[in-house]
C-alpha positions in Angstrom: 107.1 121.2 105.1 107.8 117.5 105.9 109.5 117.7 109.4 109.2 120.4 111.9 111.0 121.1 115.2 108.7 122.2 118.2 110.4 124.1 121.0 108.2 123.7 124.2 108.3 123.4 127.8 109.5 120.4 129.8 106.4 121.7 132.2 103.1 121.9 131.5 102.4 125.1 133.0 99.4 126.0 135.2 96.6 126.6 132.7 95.1 123.6 130.7 95.0 125.7 127.5 98.6 125.2 127.0 98.3 121.4 126.9 95.2 121.4 125.0 97.4 123.5 122.4 100.2 120.8 122.2 97.5 118.3 121.8 95.9 120.2 118.9 99.3 120.7 117.3 100.0 116.9 117.6 97.0 116.0 115.9 97.4 118.6 113.2 101.1 117.0 112.4 99.3 113.5 112.3 96.8 114.9 110.0 99.2 116.4 107.7 101.8 114.0 107.8 104.2 116.2 109.4 107.3 114.7 111.2 108.1 116.1 114.6 111.6 116.5 115.9 111.8 117.7 119.4 113.8 117.7 122.8 113.2 114.1 123.4 111.5 114.3 126.7 108.4 112.3 128.0 107.7 115.4 130.4 105.5 118.6 130.1 104.6 120.2 126.8 107.0 118.0 125.3 105.7 114.7 126.3 102.1 115.8 125.7 103.0 116.6 122.1 105.1 113.5 121.4 102.4 111.3 123.0 99.7 112.7 120.8 101.6 112.0 117.6 102.8 108.5 118.7 99.3 107.5 119.9 98.2 108.0 116.3 101.3 106.3 114.8 102.8 109.7 113.7 106.7 109.9 113.1 108.7 111.6 116.2 112.2 112.2 116.2 113.8 113.1 119.8 117.4 114.6 120.0 118.6 114.8 123.6 121.8 115.6 125.2 123.5 112.9 127.2 123.1 115.3 130.3 119.4 114.9 130.1 119.0 111.2 129.3 117.8 110.1 132.6 114.9 107.7 133.1 112.7 110.2 134.5 113.1 112.6 131.3 113.7 110.8 128.3 111.1 109.3 126.2 111.5 105.6 125.8 108.4 105.2 123.5 110.3 107.4 120.7 112.0 104.8 118.5 114.2 107.4 116.9 116.4 108.9 119.7 119.5 110.9 118.9 121.8 111.2 121.9 124.3 114.0 121.7 127.2 115.5 123.7 126.1 119.0 124.5 123.1 121.4 124.1 124.9 123.3 121.3 125.4 120.2 119.4 121.4 119.3 119.8 120.6 122.5 118.1 122.9 121.8 115.1 121.4 118.3 114.6 117.8 119.7 115.0 118.5 122.5 112.3 120.0 119.8 109.8 116.7 117.7 110.1 113.9 120.1 109.9 112.1 122.3 107.2 111.2 124.9 109.9 111.0 125.7 113.5 107.8 126.1 115.9 107.6 127.4 119.2 104.9 126.6 122.0 105.1 127.8 125.7 108.1 127.0 127.5 110.7 128.6 129.9 114.3 129.7 129.3 115.4 126.7 127.0 112.4 127.3 124.6 113.3 130.9 124.3 117.0 130.2 123.7 116.0 127.9 120.7 113.6 130.3 119.4 115.9 133.3 119.3 118.7 131.2 118.0 116.5 130.1 115.0 115.6 133.8 114.5 119.1 134.7 114.6 120.3 132.0 111.9 117.3 133.4 109.6 118.4 137.1 110.3 122.0 136.4 109.7 120.6 134.3 106.2 122.7 131.2 107.6 119.2 129.4 107.2 116.1 130.5 105.6 113.3 128.5 107.2 110.0 129.7 108.9 110.2 130.3 112.4 106.5 130.2 114.1 105.1 131.2 117.5 101.9 129.9 118.7 100.7 132.7 121.1 98.5 130.5 123.1 96.6 132.5 125.7 98.5 135.7 125.2 101.7 133.7 126.4 104.1 135.5 124.1 102.6 139.1 124.4 105.3 140.5 126.5 107.9 139.0 124.3 106.3 140.6 121.1 106.5 143.8 123.0 109.8 143.3 123.8 110.9 142.9 120.2 108.8 146.2 119.2 111.0 148.0 121.9 114.0 146.5 120.3 113.0 147.9 117.0 112.1 151.4 118.5 115.5 151.6 120.0 117.3 150.4 116.9 118.7 147.2 117.8 116.5 145.0 115.3 115.6 146.2 111.9 111.8 146.5 111.5 111.8 144.1 108.5 113.4 141.6 110.6 110.3 141.3 112.8 108.7 139.5 109.7 111.2 136.5 110.3 108.6 135.5 113.3 105.5 134.2 112.3 102.9 134.6 115.0 99.2 133.4 115.3 96.9 132.3 118.1 95.5 129.3 116.3 97.4 126.3 114.9 95.8 126.3 111.7 96.7 130.0 111.2 100.1 129.6 112.2 100.7 126.5 110.1 99.0 128.4 107.2 101.7 131.1 107.6 104.6 128.7 107.7 103.4 127.1 104.7 103.3 130.3 102.7 106.5 131.7 104.1 108.9 133.1 101.6 112.4 133.8 103.0 113.8 137.2 102.2 116.0 137.6 99.3 119.5 136.7 100.1 122.0 139.7 100.2 125.7 139.0 99.3 126.8 140.5 102.3 125.6 140.4 106.1 123.9 143.5 106.7 124.7 145.5 110.2 121.7 145.4 112.4 121.7 149.1 112.9 122.1 151.3 109.8 
């Protein structure tokens, strides 16, 4: 994996542990020479992550929709900033640029991006690792919801394996490096048998 997209919040949250996780991930990217693709912001988790990488001369690519390209949001320190028309176009651009997806704590947009990446893998449109850094149990309720969706017949049990989860950067990155995509079928399978 040479280039990963990281989905994360435009806020920092209330607990310092989330900011520290973004810094730790940024340092890991620099150490392992992994390029960051992200939402292009200078605020919140996005800002901390990109600042950490840029401070150590790591490579950062921002992808930001025109409607968010405002002075208080866009990171002017990112040399490669791709400005697109719509949020949906941003996802397509990111998808074409990266070898995998990683998610840190965030809000609605973060979850939207995470579930789109999972859906693309479930439908076998993509076969890239999708990682979730479950810092401080932030995603515990989400993981329980996925279990409920399996129990109630909305997700196949094996599709839960499309989401790689760990509480540490090292552990998650190890899983992402070792990820083997499920064998592609000739026909998209229905979710419920």
